N, C-alpha and C positions, 0 to 999 in steps of 0.2 A: 504493500500500500504506500501511497505517496505521503510525504510529510507536507503538511499544509502550514502556510504562514497566515496568521490572522492579526488583526489589530484590535485586541480587546473587544469592547462592545461598540466600536465605531461601525458606521454603516458602509463598510467597504467589503469587497469580495475577498475570500480566501484565495491565495495563489500557491502554486507549487514552490517548495523550498529551492529546488535547483533553478527554477526560473528566476526567483528573487536574487539568487547569488549571481546569475548571469547578468541581470540588470545592474547589479552593483559593479561587476567587473567592467561592463561596457560604459558606465557613466561616472565611475568614482573620481576620475581625475580630469574631467572635462573642464571644470572651472579653475581648478588649482591642483598642484601636485603634492599639497600637504596631506598628511595621513588622514584616512577615513576611519572612523571608529564605528563599528557595528555592534550594538548591544542586543543580545538575544534574551528575552524573558522566556525561558525554556520550560515547557510543560510536558516534554517528552520523557519517556523512560530511557534508561541508560543505553540500551541497545540502539535506540533511534538517535540518541545524541552522538553515538559513535558513528552511525551512518551519516549524520549531518557533518561531522568533522571530516569524513572522507570526501564528501561532496565539496566542502569548502576547499580542501587541499587540491582536489582534482581540477576544480574550476578556476580558482584564484592562483594556484601555483605559486610562482615567485612573488606575486603581489602580497601574499599573506605574510604578515610579520610573525616571526617565530621566536619564542624565548631562547631557542638554541642559537639564534643569530644576534639577538639584541637583549639588553637588560630593559625590558619593557617598562619597568617601574621608574627608570631614570632616563631613558632615551629621550632626546630632544625631538621636537617636531622636524627640525632640519635633518636629523639622522634618519627619520622615518618617512621622508618624502617618497611618494609613490607606493606606499604600503597601506594595506588594510589591516586594522587591528580588530579582532573579534573578542568581545567580552561575553561570556556565557553566564547568565544568571539563572540557575535552575530554580524552578518553582518549588521543587521538592529536593531537599538536601540529603535525606537519608533514604535508603531502600525501603524501609518500613513505611515512610510517608507515601511513597508511590504505590506500594502494594495495598495499603489500607485506605487510600483516598477514594472517595466516590466521585466519579466524574459525572456531573449532572447536567452540564450544558456544553454547547459546541466548543466554546473557548477552552474548556478544561479537559477535553477528551485526549487520551493518549494519541500521540502523533500530530498534535497541533503545536504551533510555536507562535507566541505573541511577540511582535516586534514593535 
């Protein structure tokens, strides 16, 4: 199944995660080459988050800033020009939270991601 990107309770359509990442890649540095920060409020289970990480790496490739290449806590915007930084903020921080949680509305179903 596809991973869907939603925007909370806003009146916008859900889109496919891979499509969203492609749009970021195509438009990230049109206006400026300063780093782009993408913050994900993640409602997905760990397996889906791992799948998302693979998509991010495959699509963004060398544009993706990596802790292996930079000290992301102290790197300057100058040092990160042309890079995309991804911040993952999981909705559920412990496995028990995911397993016990009742997903009652479209936004909180497993496999959805709020941005």
